[in-house]
Every structure is written in C-alpha cells, then in structure tokens.
C-alpha positions in Angstrom: -18.8 25.2 17.5 -19.1 22.5 14.9 -17.6 19.2 15.7 -14.9 19.0 13.1 -12.3 17.0 14.9 -14.2 13.8 14.7 -13.5 13.2 18.4 -17.1 13.5 19.4 -18.3 10.6 17.5 -19.3 7.4 19.4 -17.1 4.4 19.0 -16.5 4.1 15.3 -17.2 0.8 13.5 -13.9 -1.0 13.3 -12.2 -1.3 10.0 -12.2 -5.1 10.3 -16.0 -5.2 10.4 -16.2 -3.2 7.2 -13.5 -4.7 5.0 -15.0 -3.7 1.7 -15.3 0.0 2.7 -13.0 2.3 0.9 -13.2 6.0 1.4 -14.5 6.5 -2.2 -17.3 4.0 -1.6 -18.2 5.5 1.7 -18.4 9.0 0.2 -20.6 7.6 -2.6 -22.9 6.1 0.1 -22.8 9.4 2.1 -23.8 11.4 -0.9 -26.8 9.2 -1.7 -28.0 8.8 1.9 -30.8 11.2 2.9 -31.7 9.7 6.3 -29.8 11.6 9.1 -29.2 8.5 11.2 -27.9 6.4 8.3 -25.7 9.2 7.1 -24.3 9.7 10.5 -23.3 6.0 10.6 -21.6 6.4 7.3 -19.8 9.5 8.4 -18.6 7.7 11.5 -17.0 5.0 9.3 -15.3 7.8 7.3 -14.0 9.3 10.5 -12.7 5.9 11.6 -10.7 5.6 8.4 -9.4 9.2 8.7 -8.3 8.6 12.3 -6.2 5.6 11.4 -2.8 6.8 10.2 -1.5 3.3 9.5 1.4 4.1 11.9 1.3 2.8 15.5 3.6 5.7 16.6 1.4 8.4 15.0 -1.8 6.8 16.3 -0.2 6.8 19.8 0.8 10.5 19.5 -2.8 11.3 18.4 -4.2 9.4 21.5 -1.8 11.3 23.8 -2.8 14.6 22.2 -6.5 13.7 22.7 -5.8 13.0 26.4 -3.9 16.2 26.8 -6.8 18.2 25.3 -9.2 16.4 27.6 -7.0 17.4 30.5 -6.8 21.0 29.2 -3.1 20.7 28.5 -3.3 22.5 25.2 0.4 23.3 24.9 1.3 19.7 25.3 -1.4 18.6 22.8 -0.1 21.1 20.3 3.5 19.8 20.7 2.3 16.3 20.1 0.3 17.3 17.1 3.3 19.2 15.7 5.2 15.9 15.9 2.4 14.1 14.1 2.5 16.5 11.1 6.3 16.3 11.0 6.3 12.5 11.1 3.5 12.1 8.7 2.9 15.2 6.6 0.5 13.4 4.3 -1.8 12.3 7.2 -4.7 14.7 6.8 -6.3 13.9 10.2 -3.1 15.1 12.0 -3.5 18.5 10.3 -7.2 18.5 11.0 -6.7 17.7 14.7 -4.1 20.5 15.0 -6.5 22.9 13.2 -9.2 22.0 15.7 -6.9 22.7 18.6 -5.7 25.9 17.1 -9.4 27.0 16.7 -10.1 26.1 20.3 -7.1 28.1 21.4 -8.3 31.1 19.4 -5.6 30.9 16.8 -7.9 31.2 13.8 -5.2 32.1 11.3 -3.1 29.0 12.2 -6.3 26.9 12.1 -7.2 28.1 8.6 -3.6 27.3 7.5 -3.9 23.7 8.8 -7.4 23.4 7.2 -5.9 24.4 3.9 -3.4 21.6 4.3 -6.2 19.1 5.2 -8.2 20.0 2.1 -5.1 19.8 -0.1 -4.7 16.2 1.1 -8.5 15.3 1.4 -10.8 17.7 -0.4 -13.8 15.9 0.9 -13.0 16.4 4.6 -16.3 17.8 5.6 -15.0 18.2 9.2 -12.3 20.6 8.1 -14.8 22.5 5.9 -17.1 22.8 8.8 -14.2 24.1 10.9 -13.6 26.7 8.1 -17.2 27.7 8.2 -17.0 28.2 12.0 -14.0 30.5 11.6 -15.7 32.4 8.8 -18.8 32.8 11.1 -16.6 34.1 13.9 -15.1 36.7 11.5 -18.6 37.7 10.3 -18.0 36.7 6.7 -21.5 35.4 6.0 -21.1 34.9 2.2 -18.0 32.8 2.5 -19.5 30.9 5.5 -22.5 30.1 3.3 -20.3 28.8 0.5 -18.4 26.6 3.0 -21.6 25.1 4.3 -22.8 24.5 0.7 -19.6 22.7 0.1 -20.3 20.5 3.1 -23.7 19.6 1.7 -22.3 18.7 -1.7 -20.2 16.0 0.2 -22.7 15.2 3.0 -26.2 16.1 1.9 -27.9 14.9 5.2 -25.7 17.1 7.4 -28.3 18.8 9.6 -25.9 21.5 10.9 -25.0 22.6 7.3 -28.7 22.5 6.3 -29.7 24.7 9.3 -26.8 27.2 8.8 -27.5 27.5 5.0 -31.1 28.4 5.8 -30.2 30.9 8.4 -27.5 32.5 6.3 -29.6 32.6 3.2 -32.4 34.4 5.1 -29.9 36.8 6.7 -28.2 37.6 3.4 -31.5 38.0 1.6 -32.6 40.4 4.3 -29.4 42.5 4.0 -29.9 42.9 0.2 -33.4 44.4 0.4 
C-alpha cells in the first residue's frame, strides 16, 4: 500500500528552519528535482506544511487520531478525524488522513470521497493521488490507476513508486492489447 498519509516520513524539517518555503516554491523545487533523495527531502517539507493546520486544537486531534491508529483503535481514530473535518473543513490533510484510515479499514468508497475533497482543496496532493491509485489497483482498474500515477509524476517526477507502477502498468496494458 502506498504511503499516502504522510505519517511514515521521518521527522519533518520544522517550518521555522525553512521560513522562505511556501507550498508553491516547494512544489516548483519538487518538479525540478530528479535525485530521489533530494526530492524526498522536499516532499517531507511539503508534508510538514500539510500537517500543520494552524490550529492547536486540530493539531491535537490529529495527534490523538495518529495514536489511536497506532493502537489499532480505528473507530476512535475515525471519530477524531470526523471532528477534524467538521472543525476545519478547508484543512486538506484532515480529509487525507481520514481517507487513509477509511482505506485501511476497507471502506474504499468513503476513502475515494475523502480523496475527492482533498484534491478539491489541494490538487497537488500527491499522497491523496497515490491513495486513489491504490484503490484503483485494488479494484483492478489498470487504465485509471495508470492515469493516477502519471498525475503523481507530473507533480513529483522523482517518485520511484509512481515510476515503477507506470512501467508495470504500461507493460501489462500493452500486453493486453496485443
């Protein structure tokens, strides 16, 4: 399963150490960077910005939800994330985190609905698009999965997972057309 919640990244660079970073400038850097290790560092800075809601209450609810997931208390985590999206409906990462949990719980339809909300708020959310690709893969929709991974590469060209899956899917689809 792709890591689309952003919770598997090592400790992100703090916003204070990167004061000039804006999401737009980080995405520009990410698009230009071809080295995997450098691109990963840039993506971690993007994740750090996405995770900060700007609200202490929301950030605390997100931390509690992460703890509940780690303790396999998915119902509690879902309740907490429901509160996050009610309190801050414009906070894309709240929706993304809930999409990730819904995916993990096998609720692919709910996950896709949350992903749609994430992408309406942040169309460059490569984590959410990767999550969509995972759901499309699980449903066997190779052509749409391929398009999702291509969209990830438009945003994050050095993404190894997207590169690998595009190659695999292109080969599979080419073979099925012969």
